[in-house]
Predicted model as a PDB file, atoms N, CA, C, CB and O in Angstrom, pLDDT in the B-factor column:
MODEL        1                                                                  
ATOM      1  N   ASP A   1      45.322 -13.340 -91.534  1.00 51.00           N  
ATOM      2  CA  ASP A   1      46.072 -14.361 -92.246  1.00 51.00           C  
ATOM      3  C   ASP A   1      45.095 -15.369 -92.834  1.00 51.00           C  
ATOM      4  CB  ASP A   1      47.093 -15.058 -91.311  1.00 51.00           C  
ATOM      5  O   ASP A   1      44.217 -15.860 -92.125  1.00 51.00           O  
ATOM      6  N   LEU A   2      45.229 -15.677 -94.089  1.00 64.00           N  
ATOM      7  CA  LEU A   2      44.302 -16.583 -94.752  1.00 64.00           C  
ATOM      8  C   LEU A   2      44.663 -18.048 -94.556  1.00 64.00           C  
ATOM      9  CB  LEU A   2      44.247 -16.272 -96.216  1.00 64.00           C  
ATOM     10  O   LEU A   2      43.943 -18.921 -95.041  1.00 64.00           O  
ATOM     11  N   ASN A   3      45.758 -18.343 -93.860  1.00 68.00           N  
ATOM     12  CA  ASN A   3      46.189 -19.723 -93.649  1.00 68.00           C  
ATOM     13  C   ASN A   3      45.708 -20.259 -92.306  1.00 68.00           C  
ATOM     14  CB  ASN A   3      47.708 -19.821 -93.735  1.00 68.00           C  
ATOM     15  O   ASN A   3      46.365 -21.116 -91.715  1.00 68.00           O  
ATOM     16  N   LEU A   4      44.597 -19.779 -91.825  1.00 79.00           N  
ATOM     17  CA  LEU A   4      44.053 -20.242 -90.554  1.00 79.00           C  
ATOM     18  C   LEU A   4      42.999 -21.315 -90.793  1.00 79.00           C  
ATOM     19  CB  LEU A   4      43.454 -19.067 -89.758  1.00 79.00           C  
ATOM     20  O   LEU A   4      42.187 -21.218 -91.713  1.00 79.00           O  
ATOM     21  N   GLY A   5      43.028 -22.339 -89.949  1.00 88.00           N  
ATOM     22  CA  GLY A   5      41.966 -23.337 -89.973  1.00 88.00           C  
ATOM     23  C   GLY A   5      40.919 -22.922 -88.959  1.00 88.00           C  
ATOM     24  O   GLY A   5      41.165 -22.987 -87.754  1.00 88.00           O  
ATOM     25  N   ILE A   6      39.779 -22.504 -89.417  1.00 91.00           N  
ATOM     26  CA  ILE A   6      38.735 -21.990 -88.526  1.00 91.00           C  
ATOM     27  C   ILE A   6      37.580 -22.976 -88.485  1.00 91.00           C  
ATOM     28  CB  ILE A   6      38.242 -20.591 -88.987  1.00 91.00           C  
ATOM     29  O   ILE A   6      37.062 -23.388 -89.523  1.00 91.00           O  
ATOM     30  N   LYS A   7      37.182 -23.350 -87.280  1.00 95.00           N  
ATOM     31  CA  LYS A   7      36.026 -24.231 -87.091  1.00 95.00           C  
ATOM     32  C   LYS A   7      35.060 -23.541 -86.140  1.00 95.00           C  
ATOM     33  CB  LYS A   7      36.455 -25.640 -86.537  1.00 95.00           C  
ATOM     34  O   LYS A   7      35.469 -22.891 -85.177  1.00 95.00           O  
ATOM     35  N   THR A   8      33.784 -23.692 -86.425  1.00 96.00           N  
ATOM     36  CA  THR A   8      32.743 -23.087 -85.603  1.00 96.00           C  
ATOM     37  C   THR A   8      31.815 -24.188 -85.107  1.00 96.00           C  
ATOM     38  CB  THR A   8      31.951 -22.005 -86.398  1.00 96.00           C  
ATOM     39  O   THR A   8      31.411 -25.071 -85.864  1.00 96.00           O  
ATOM     40  N   PHE A   9      31.486 -24.117 -83.824  1.00 97.00           N  
ATOM     41  CA  PHE A   9      30.606 -25.099 -83.200  1.00 97.00           C  
ATOM     42  C   PHE A   9      29.431 -24.374 -82.549  1.00 97.00           C  
ATOM     43  CB  PHE A   9      31.377 -25.956 -82.153  1.00 97.00           C  
ATOM     44  O   PHE A   9      29.614 -23.333 -81.917  1.00 97.00           O  
ATOM     45  N   VAL A  10      28.228 -24.922 -82.703  1.00 97.00           N  
ATOM     46  CA  VAL A  10      27.049 -24.414 -82.002  1.00 97.00           C  
ATOM     47  C   VAL A  10      26.544 -25.549 -81.123  1.00 97.00           C  
ATOM     48  CB  VAL A  10      25.927 -23.910 -83.008  1.00 97.00           C  
ATOM     49  O   VAL A  10      26.175 -26.618 -81.611  1.00 97.00           O  
ATOM     50  N   ASN A  11      26.537 -25.298 -79.824  1.00 97.00           N  
ATOM     51  CA  ASN A  11      26.125 -26.300 -78.829  1.00 97.00           C  
ATOM     52  C   ASN A  11      26.891 -27.610 -79.025  1.00 97.00           C  
ATOM     53  CB  ASN A  11      24.605 -26.558 -78.920  1.00 97.00           C  
ATOM     54  O   ASN A  11      26.324 -28.695 -78.895  1.00 97.00           O  
ATOM     55  N   GLY A  12      28.187 -27.495 -79.338  1.00 97.00           N  
ATOM     56  CA  GLY A  12      29.059 -28.651 -79.465  1.00 97.00           C  
ATOM     57  C   GLY A  12      29.070 -29.315 -80.829  1.00 97.00           C  
ATOM     58  O   GLY A  12      29.874 -30.220 -81.055  1.00 97.00           O  
ATOM     59  N   ALA A  13      28.208 -28.899 -81.744  1.00 97.00           N  
ATOM     60  CA  ALA A  13      28.147 -29.508 -83.079  1.00 97.00           C  
ATOM     61  C   ALA A  13      28.887 -28.621 -84.091  1.00 97.00           C  
ATOM     62  CB  ALA A  13      26.664 -29.721 -83.522  1.00 97.00           C  
ATOM     63  O   ALA A  13      28.652 -27.414 -84.148  1.00 97.00           O  
ATOM     64  N   LEU A  14      29.768 -29.214 -84.875  1.00 97.00           N  
ATOM     65  CA  LEU A  14      30.488 -28.493 -85.913  1.00 97.00           C  
ATOM     66  C   LEU A  14      29.499 -28.007 -86.977  1.00 97.00           C  
ATOM     67  CB  LEU A  14      31.585 -29.390 -86.547  1.00 97.00           C  
ATOM     68  O   LEU A  14      28.689 -28.783 -87.485  1.00 97.00           O  
ATOM     69  N   VAL A  15      29.577 -26.708 -87.308  1.00 96.00           N  
ATOM     70  CA  VAL A  15      28.667 -26.123 -88.307  1.00 96.00           C  
ATOM     71  C   VAL A  15      29.468 -25.270 -89.285  1.00 96.00           C  
ATOM     72  CB  VAL A  15      27.554 -25.267 -87.621  1.00 96.00           C  
ATOM     73  O   VAL A  15      30.556 -24.791 -88.966  1.00 96.00           O  
ATOM     74  N   SER A  16      28.912 -25.090 -90.478  1.00 93.00           N  
ATOM     75  CA  SER A  16      29.554 -24.202 -91.445  1.00 93.00           C  
ATOM     76  C   SER A  16      28.935 -22.804 -91.391  1.00 93.00           C  
ATOM     77  CB  SER A  16      29.439 -24.782 -92.866  1.00 93.00           C  
ATOM     78  O   SER A  16      29.592 -21.814 -91.715  1.00 93.00           O  
ATOM     79  N   ASN A  17      27.681 -22.731 -90.983  1.00 94.00           N  
ATOM     80  CA  ASN A  17      26.993 -21.445 -90.813  1.00 94.00           C  
ATOM     81  C   ASN A  17      26.316 -21.430 -89.450  1.00 94.00           C  
ATOM     82  CB  ASN A  17      25.948 -21.201 -91.954  1.00 94.00           C  
ATOM     83  O   ASN A  17      25.742 -22.431 -89.020  1.00 94.00           O  
ATOM     84  N   ILE A  18      26.388 -20.304 -88.785  1.00 95.00           N  
ATOM     85  CA  ILE A  18      25.738 -20.187 -87.475  1.00 95.00           C  
ATOM     86  C   ILE A  18      24.288 -19.795 -87.689  1.00 95.00           C  
ATOM     87  CB  ILE A  18      26.467 -19.145 -86.566  1.00 95.00           C  
ATOM     88  O   ILE A  18      23.988 -18.745 -88.256  1.00 95.00           O  
ATOM     89  N   VAL A  19      23.387 -20.665 -87.222  1.00 95.00           N  
ATOM     90  CA  VAL A  19      21.954 -20.395 -87.305  1.00 95.00           C  
ATOM     91  C   VAL A  19      21.369 -20.677 -85.926  1.00 95.00           C  
ATOM     92  CB  VAL A  19      21.253 -21.270 -88.426  1.00 95.00           C  
ATOM     93  O   VAL A  19      21.494 -21.784 -85.403  1.00 95.00           O  
ATOM     94  N   LEU A  20      20.734 -19.671 -85.346  1.00 95.00           N  
ATOM     95  CA  LEU A  20      20.109 -19.827 -84.040  1.00 95.00           C  
ATOM     96  C   LEU A  20      18.615 -19.579 -84.160  1.00 95.00           C  
ATOM     97  CB  LEU A  20      20.740 -18.870 -83.008  1.00 95.00           C  
ATOM     98  O   LEU A  20      18.177 -18.671 -84.867  1.00 95.00           O  
ATOM     99  N   ASP A  21      17.842 -20.396 -83.462  1.00 94.00           N  
ATOM    100  CA  ASP A  21      16.389 -20.225 -83.431  1.00 94.00           C  
ATOM    101  C   ASP A  21      16.072 -19.186 -82.357  1.00 94.00           C  
ATOM    102  CB  ASP A  21      15.648 -21.593 -83.145  1.00 94.00           C  
ATOM    103  O   ASP A  21      16.207 -19.458 -81.164  1.00 94.00           O  
ATOM    104  N   THR A  22      15.655 -18.013 -82.779  1.00 93.00           N  
ATOM    105  CA  THR A  22      15.330 -16.958 -81.818  1.00 93.00           C  
ATOM    106  C   THR A  22      13.836 -16.888 -81.529  1.00 93.00           C  
ATOM    107  CB  THR A  22      15.815 -15.615 -82.335  1.00 93.00           C  
ATOM    108  O   THR A  22      13.374 -15.964 -80.859  1.00 93.00           O  
ATOM    109  N   SER A  23      13.078 -17.861 -82.031  1.00 93.00           N  
ATOM    110  CA  SER A  23      11.632 -17.863 -81.787  1.00 93.00           C  
ATOM    111  C   SER A  23      11.277 -18.568 -80.477  1.00 93.00           C  
ATOM    112  CB  SER A  23      10.903 -18.536 -82.951  1.00 93.00           C  
ATOM    113  O   SER A  23      10.125 -18.525 -80.045  1.00 93.00           O  
ATOM    114  N   ALA A  24      12.256 -19.214 -79.843  1.00 93.00           N  
ATOM    115  CA  ALA A  24      11.995 -19.943 -78.602  1.00 93.00           C  
ATOM    116  C   ALA A  24      13.059 -19.576 -77.570  1.00 93.00           C  
ATOM    117  CB  ALA A  24      11.976 -21.483 -78.851  1.00 93.00           C  
ATOM    118  O   ALA A  24      14.203 -19.282 -77.918  1.00 93.00           O  
ATOM    119  N   VAL A  25      12.670 -19.598 -76.313  1.00 96.00           N  
ATOM    120  CA  VAL A  25      13.597 -19.321 -75.227  1.00 96.00           C  
ATOM    121  C   VAL A  25      14.670 -20.411 -75.220  1.00 96.00           C  
ATOM    122  CB  VAL A  25      12.852 -19.250 -73.852  1.00 96.00           C  
ATOM    123  O   VAL A  25      14.361 -21.602 -75.244  1.00 96.00           O  
ATOM    124  N   ALA A  26      15.934 -19.985 -75.186  1.00 97.00           N  
ATOM    125  CA  ALA A  26      17.033 -20.956 -75.204  1.00 97.00           C  
ATOM    126  C   ALA A  26      18.332 -20.278 -74.807  1.00 97.00           C  
ATOM    127  CB  ALA A  26      17.173 -21.605 -76.597  1.00 97.00           C  
ATOM    128  O   ALA A  26      18.443 -19.052 -74.820  1.00 97.00           O  
ATOM    129  N   THR A  27      19.302 -21.091 -74.457  1.00 97.00           N  
ATOM    130  CA  THR A  27      20.670 -20.632 -74.258  1.00 97.00           C  
ATOM    131  C   THR A  27      21.555 -21.454 -75.192  1.00 97.00           C  
ATOM    132  CB  THR A  27      21.123 -20.774 -72.748  1.00 97.00           C  
ATOM    133  O   THR A  27      21.614 -22.678 -75.082  1.00 97.00           O  
ATOM    134  N   ASP A  28      22.237 -20.779 -76.106  1.00 98.00           N  
ATOM    135  CA  ASP A  28      23.093 -21.445 -77.079  1.00 98.00           C  
ATOM    136  C   ASP A  28      24.544 -21.024 -76.859  1.00 98.00           C  
ATOM    137  CB  ASP A  28      22.641 -21.119 -78.523  1.00 98.00           C  
ATOM    138  O   ASP A  28      24.820 -19.892 -76.462  1.00 98.00           O  
ATOM    139  N   THR A  29      25.453 -21.937 -77.119  1.00 98.00           N  
ATOM    140  CA  THR A  29      26.877 -21.666 -76.994  1.00 98.00           C  
ATOM    141  C   THR A  29      27.517 -21.760 -78.368  1.00 98.00           C  
ATOM    142  CB  THR A  29      27.549 -22.647 -76.001  1.00 98.00           C  
ATOM    143  O   THR A  29      27.336 -22.745 -79.083  1.00 98.00           O  
ATOM    144  N   ILE A  30      28.265 -20.726 -78.731  1.00 98.00           N  
ATOM    145  CA  ILE A  30      29.003 -20.707 -79.982  1.00 98.00           C  
ATOM    146  C   ILE A  30      30.487 -20.728 -79.632  1.00 98.00           C  
ATOM    147  CB  ILE A  30      28.632 -19.451 -80.856  1.00 98.00           C  
ATOM    148  O   ILE A  30      30.970 -19.874 -78.888  1.00 98.00           O  
ATOM    149  N   ASP A  31      31.210 -21.714 -80.176  1.00 98.00           N  
ATOM    150  CA  ASP A  31      32.650 -21.824 -79.963  1.00 98.00           C  
ATOM    151  C   ASP A  31      33.359 -21.623 -81.290  1.00 98.00           C  
ATOM    152  CB  ASP A  31      33.025 -23.197 -79.339  1.00 98.00           C  
ATOM    153  O   ASP A  31      32.979 -22.200 -82.309  1.00 98.00           O  
ATOM    154  N   TYR A  32      34.393 -20.796 -81.261  1.00 96.00           N  
ATOM    155  CA  TYR A  32      35.240 -20.587 -82.426  1.00 96.00           C  
ATOM    156  C   TYR A  32      36.602 -21.178 -82.095  1.00 96.00           C  
ATOM    157  CB  TYR A  32      35.345 -19.060 -82.809  1.00 96.00           C  
ATOM    158  O   TYR A  32      37.176 -20.853 -81.056  1.00 96.00           O  
ATOM    159  N   ALA A  33      37.124 -22.031 -82.951  1.00 96.00           N  
ATOM    160  CA  ALA A  33      38.446 -22.620 -82.760  1.00 96.00           C  
ATOM    161  C   ALA A  33      39.274 -22.336 -84.010  1.00 96.00           C  
ATOM    162  CB  ALA A  33      38.351 -24.164 -82.480  1.00 96.00           C  
ATOM    163  O   ALA A  33      38.843 -22.609 -85.130  1.00 96.00           O  
ATOM    164  N   VAL A  34      40.471 -21.782 -83.802  1.00 94.00           N  
ATOM    165  CA  VAL A  34      41.340 -21.403 -84.911  1.00 94.00           C  
ATOM    166  C   VAL A  34      42.703 -22.045 -84.703  1.00 94.00           C  
ATOM    167  CB  VAL A  34      41.465 -19.855 -85.027  1.00 94.00           C  
ATOM    168  O   VAL A  34      43.256 -22.013 -83.604  1.00 94.00           O  
ATOM    169  N   THR A  35      43.238 -22.629 -85.768  1.00 92.00           N  
ATOM    170  CA  THR A  35      44.571 -23.217 -85.726  1.00 92.00           C  
ATOM    171  C   THR A  35      45.394 -22.633 -86.869  1.00 92.00           C  
ATOM    172  CB  THR A  35      44.505 -24.776 -85.820  1.00 92.00           C  
ATOM    173  O   THR A  35      44.953 -22.612 -88.018  1.00 92.00           O  
ATOM    174  N   ASP A  36      46.606 -22.156 -86.539  1.00 88.00           N  
ATOM    175  CA  ASP A  36      47.454 -21.596 -87.591  1.00 88.00           C  
ATOM    176  C   ASP A  36      48.349 -22.677 -88.198  1.00 88.00           C  
ATOM    177  CB  ASP A  36      48.314 -20.444 -87.034  1.00 88.00           C  
ATOM    178  O   ASP A  36      48.284 -23.841 -87.805  1.00 88.00           O  
ATOM    179  N   SER A  37      49.176 -22.284 -89.150  1.00 85.00           N  
ATOM    180  CA  SER A  37      50.007 -23.238 -89.882  1.00 85.00           C  
ATOM    181  C   SER A  37      51.070 -23.896 -89.009  1.00 85.00           C  
ATOM    182  CB  SER A  37      50.670 -22.548 -91.042  1.00 85.00           C  
ATOM    183  O   SER A  37      51.628 -24.926 -89.387  1.00 85.00           O  
ATOM    184  N   GLN A  38      51.356 -23.310 -87.844  1.00 89.00           N  
ATOM    185  CA  GLN A  38      52.329 -23.895 -86.918  1.00 89.00           C  
ATOM    186  C   GLN A  38      51.666 -24.789 -85.879  1.00 89.00           C  
ATOM    187  CB  GLN A  38      53.110 -22.797 -86.221  1.00 89.00           C  
ATOM    188  O   GLN A  38      52.345 -25.345 -85.016  1.00 89.00           O  
ATOM    189  N   GLY A  39      50.344 -24.932 -85.955  1.00 89.00           N  
ATOM    190  CA  GLY A  39      49.621 -25.780 -85.020  1.00 89.00           C  
ATOM    191  C   GLY A  39      49.180 -25.092 -83.745  1.00 89.00           C  
ATOM    192  O   GLY A  39      48.646 -25.738 -82.843  1.00 89.00           O  
ATOM    193  N   LEU A  40      49.397 -23.783 -83.660  1.00 93.00           N  
ATOM    194  CA  LEU A  40      48.942 -23.029 -82.490  1.00 93.00           C  
ATOM    195  C   LEU A  40      47.434 -22.848 -82.581  1.00 93.00           C  
ATOM    196  CB  LEU A  40      49.664 -21.646 -82.390  1.00 93.00           C  
ATOM    197  O   LEU A  40      46.895 -22.519 -83.638  1.00 93.00           O  
ATOM    198  N   THR A  41      46.764 -23.068 -81.458  1.00 94.00           N  
ATOM    199  CA  THR A  41      45.303 -23.025 -81.445  1.00 94.00           C  
ATOM    200  C   THR A  41      44.803 -21.978 -80.458  1.00 94.00           C  
ATOM    201  CB  THR A  41      44.727 -24.403 -81.092  1.00 94.00           C  
ATOM    202  O   THR A  41      45.377 -21.784 -79.386  1.00 94.00           O  
ATOM    203  N   SER A  42      43.726 -21.312 -80.841  1.00 95.00           N  
ATOM    204  CA  SER A  42      43.053 -20.369 -79.953  1.00 95.00           C  
ATOM    205  C   SER A  42      41.552 -20.621 -80.061  1.00 95.00           C  
ATOM    206  CB  SER A  42      43.410 -18.879 -80.314  1.00 95.00           C  
ATOM    207  O   SER A  42      41.044 -20.965 -81.128  1.00 95.00           O  
ATOM    208  N   THR A  43      40.854 -20.447 -78.947  1.00 96.00           N  
ATOM    209  CA  THR A  43      39.406 -20.627 -78.956  1.00 96.00           C  
ATOM    210  C   THR A  43      38.725 -19.435 -78.291  1.00 96.00           C  
ATOM    211  CB  THR A  43      39.016 -21.939 -78.243  1.00 96.00           C  
ATOM    212  O   THR A  43      39.313 -18.737 -77.465  1.00 96.00           O  
ATOM    213  N   SER A  44      37.500 -19.230 -78.667  1.00 97.00           N  
ATOM    214  CA  SER A  44      36.673 -18.192 -78.067  1.00 97.00           C  
ATOM    215  C   SER A  44      35.250 -18.730 -77.967  1.00 97.00           C  
ATOM    216  CB  SER A  44      36.724 -16.862 -78.899  1.00 97.00           C  
ATOM    217  O   SER A  44      34.758 -19.384 -78.887  1.00 97.00           O  
ATOM    218  N   THR A  45      34.608 -18.454 -76.866  1.00 98.00           N  
ATOM    219  CA  THR A  45      33.244 -18.942 -76.647  1.00 98.00           C  
ATOM    220  C   THR A  45      32.312 -17.765 -76.408  1.00 98.00           C  
ATOM    221  CB  THR A  45      33.192 -19.927 -75.452  1.00 98.00           C  
ATOM    222  O   THR A  45      32.643 -16.828 -75.681  1.00 98.00           O  
ATOM    223  N   ARG A  46      31.155 -17.828 -77.022  1.00 98.00           N  
ATOM    224  CA  ARG A  46      30.102 -16.824 -76.821  1.00 98.00           C  
ATOM    225  C   ARG A  46      28.827 -17.554 -76.418  1.00 98.00           C  
ATOM    226  CB  ARG A  46      29.873 -15.956 -78.119  1.00 98.00           C  
ATOM    227  O   ARG A  46      28.492 -18.597 -76.980  1.00 98.00           O  
ATOM    228  N   THR A  47      28.132 -17.005 -75.456  1.00 98.00           N  
ATOM    229  CA  THR A  47      26.847 -17.562 -75.030  1.00 98.00           C  
ATOM    230  C   THR A  47      25.749 -16.604 -75.457  1.00 98.00           C  
ATOM    231  CB  THR A  47      26.810 -17.803 -73.484  1.00 98.00           C  
ATOM    232  O   THR A  47      25.805 -15.407 -75.175  1.00 98.00           O  
ATOM    233  N   VAL A  48      24.754 -17.144 -76.137  1.00 97.00           N  
ATOM    234  CA  VAL A  48      23.610 -16.345 -76.602  1.00 97.00           C  
ATOM    235  C   VAL A  48      22.388 -16.803 -75.827  1.00 97.00           C  
ATOM    236  CB  VAL A  48      23.385 -16.491 -78.160  1.00 97.00           C  
ATOM    237  O   VAL A  48      22.027 -17.980 -75.849  1.00 97.00           O  
ATOM    238  N   ILE A  49      21.756 -15.860 -75.140  1.00 97.00           N  
ATOM    239  CA  ILE A  49      20.568 -16.171 -74.341  1.00 97.00           C  
ATOM    240  C   ILE A  49      19.358 -15.522 -75.000  1.00 97.00           C  
ATOM    241  CB  ILE A  49      20.731 -15.678 -72.861  1.00 97.00           C  
ATOM    242  O   ILE A  49      19.289 -14.300 -75.134  1.00 97.00           O  
ATOM    243  N   VAL A  50      18.405 -16.355 -75.410  1.00 96.00           N  
ATOM    244  CA  VAL A  50      17.157 -15.862 -76.003  1.00 96.00           C  
ATOM    245  C   VAL A  50      16.107 -15.896 -74.898  1.00 96.00           C  
ATOM    246  CB  VAL A  50      16.711 -16.730 -77.265  1.00 96.00           C  
ATOM    247  O   VAL A  50      15.776 -16.957 -74.368  1.00 96.00           O  
ATOM    248  N   GLN A  51      15.592 -14.725 -74.564  1.00 95.00           N  
ATOM    249  CA  GLN A  51      14.601 -14.616 -73.496  1.00 95.00           C  
ATOM    250  C   GLN A  51      13.232 -14.324 -74.076  1.00 95.00           C  
ATOM    251  CB  GLN A  51      14.996 -13.525 -72.493  1.00 95.00           C  
ATOM    252  O   GLN A  51      13.112 -13.851 -75.206  1.00 95.00           O  
ATOM    253  N   PRO A  52      12.193 -14.610 -73.289  1.00 91.00           N  
ATOM    254  CA  PRO A  52      10.845 -14.290 -73.778  1.00 91.00           C  
ATOM    255  C   PRO A  52      10.685 -12.777 -73.903  1.00 91.00           C  
ATOM    256  CB  PRO A  52       9.758 -14.873 -72.830  1.00 91.00           C  
ATOM    257  O   PRO A  52      11.393 -12.021 -73.239  1.00 91.00           O  
ATOM    258  N   PRO A  53       9.774 -12.341 -74.737  1.00 87.00           N  
ATOM    259  CA  PRO A  53       9.553 -10.902 -74.880  1.00 87.00           C  
ATOM    260  C   PRO A  53       9.130 -10.286 -73.553  1.00 87.00           C  
ATOM    261  CB  PRO A  53       8.491 -10.625 -75.953  1.00 87.00           C  
ATOM    262  O   PRO A  53       8.430 -10.910 -72.755  1.00 87.00           O  
ATOM    263  N   ALA A  54       9.558  -9.076 -73.337  1.00 86.00           N  
ATOM    264  CA  ALA A  54       9.184  -8.363 -72.114  1.00 86.00           C  
ATOM    265  C   ALA A  54       7.696  -8.024 -72.157  1.00 86.00           C  
ATOM    266  CB  ALA A  54      10.036  -7.070 -71.940  1.00 86.00           C  
ATOM    267  O   ALA A  54       7.155  -7.679 -73.207  1.00 86.00           O  
ATOM    268  N   VAL A  55       7.063  -8.125 -71.033  1.00 86.00           N  
ATOM    269  CA  VAL A  55       5.640  -7.792 -70.923  1.00 86.00           C  
ATOM    270  C   VAL A  55       5.542  -6.321 -70.532  1.00 86.00           C  
ATOM    271  CB  VAL A  55       4.903  -8.715 -69.871  1.00 86.00           C  
ATOM    272  O   VAL A  55       6.132  -5.890 -69.542  1.00 86.00           O  
ATOM    273  N   THR A  56       4.802  -5.571 -71.308  1.00 85.00           N  
ATOM    274  CA  THR A  56       4.620  -4.151 -71.017  1.00 85.00           C  
ATOM    275  C   THR A  56       3.181  -3.960 -70.556  1.00 85.00           C  
ATOM    276  CB  THR A  56       4.946  -3.252 -72.271  1.00 85.00           C  
ATOM    277  O   THR A  56       2.235  -4.315 -71.260  1.00 85.00           O  
ATOM    278  N   LEU A  57       3.033  -3.399 -69.373  1.00 83.00           N  
ATOM    279  CA  LEU A  57       1.690  -3.154 -68.844  1.00 83.00           C  
ATOM    280  C   LEU A  57       1.220  -1.798 -69.328  1.00 83.00           C  
ATOM    281  CB  LEU A  57       1.668  -3.223 -67.287  1.00 83.00           C  
ATOM    282  O   LEU A  57       1.960  -0.815 -69.291  1.00 83.00           O  
ATOM    283  N   ALA A  58       0.001  -1.763 -69.773  1.00 78.00           N  
ATOM    284  CA  ALA A  58      -0.574  -0.489 -70.212  1.00 78.00           C  
ATOM    285  C   ALA A  58      -0.885   0.351 -68.993  1.00 78.00           C  
ATOM    286  CB  ALA A  58      -1.853  -0.708 -71.070  1.00 78.00           C  
ATOM    287  O   ALA A  58      -1.369  -0.160 -67.983  1.00 78.00           O  
ATOM    288  N   ALA A  59      -0.610   1.623 -69.087  1.00 74.00           N  
ATOM    289  CA  ALA A  59      -0.900   2.544 -67.996  1.00 74.00           C  
ATOM    290  C   ALA A  59      -2.408   2.739 -67.878  1.00 74.00           C  
ATOM    291  CB  ALA A  59      -0.189   3.901 -68.218  1.00 74.00           C  
ATOM    292  O   ALA A  59      -3.101   2.952 -68.873  1.00 74.00           O  
ATOM    293  N   SER A  60      -2.893   2.663 -66.671  1.00 70.00           N  
ATOM    294  CA  SER A  60      -4.325   2.874 -66.491  1.00 70.00           C  
ATOM    295  C   SER A  60      -4.576   4.357 -66.264  1.00 70.00           C  
ATOM    296  CB  SER A  60      -4.875   2.028 -65.305  1.00 70.00           C  
ATOM    297  O   SER A  60      -3.808   5.044 -65.591  1.00 70.00           O  
ATOM    298  N   SER A  61      -5.643   4.818 -66.829  1.00 67.00           N  
ATOM    299  CA  SER A  61      -5.993   6.221 -66.616  1.00 67.00           C  
ATOM    300  C   SER A  61      -7.168   6.281 -65.672  1.00 67.00           C  
ATOM    301  CB  SER A  61      -6.321   6.940 -67.955  1.00 67.00           C  
ATOM    302  O   SER A  61      -8.130   5.522 -65.791  1.00 67.00           O  
ATOM    303  N   SER A  62      -7.071   7.182 -64.751  1.00 67.00           N  
ATOM    304  CA  SER A  62      -8.194   7.339 -63.823  1.00 67.00           C  
ATOM    305  C   SER A  62      -8.866   8.666 -64.136  1.00 67.00           C  
ATOM    306  CB  SER A  62      -7.723   7.278 -62.321  1.00 67.00           C  
ATOM    307  O   SER A  62      -8.220   9.708 -64.242  1.00 67.00           O  
ATOM    308  N   THR A  63     -10.182   8.592 -64.280  1.00 64.00           N  
ATOM    309  CA  THR A  63     -10.950   9.798 -64.536  1.00 64.00           C  
ATOM    310  C   THR A  63     -11.827  10.046 -63.338  1.00 64.00           C  
ATOM    311  CB  THR A  63     -11.791   9.681 -65.833  1.00 64.00           C  
ATOM    312  O   THR A  63     -12.507   9.138 -62.860  1.00 64.00           O  
ATOM    313  N   PRO A  64     -11.819  11.271 -62.845  1.00 61.00           N  
ATOM    314  CA  PRO A  64     -12.658  11.575 -61.653  1.00 61.00           C  
ATOM    315  C   PRO A  64     -14.137  11.555 -61.959  1.00 61.00           C  
ATOM    316  CB  PRO A  64     -12.295  12.935 -61.082  1.00 61.00           C  
ATOM    317  O   PRO A  64     -14.954  11.788 -61.068  1.00 61.00           O  
TER     318      PRO A  64                                                      
ENDMDL                                                                          
END                                                                             
C-alpha cells in the first residue's frame, strides 16, 4: 500500500537513507516504524553487529 507513513531510525536518529560504517567495530540498531491511514502503527527492529576481521593462522609445514 502506498499510503503508508514509513520512518527509519538508525541508533535512535531519524534518517532518510540507512548508512552504516562497516570499517569499525560497532553495534547499530535500525528501527522501522510504519503508520497506515487509519493510524495503526507497526515497528520492526534489526541489530547489525560489525565485528573485526577473523584472524587466519597460516599452517606451518614441517620438513624432516
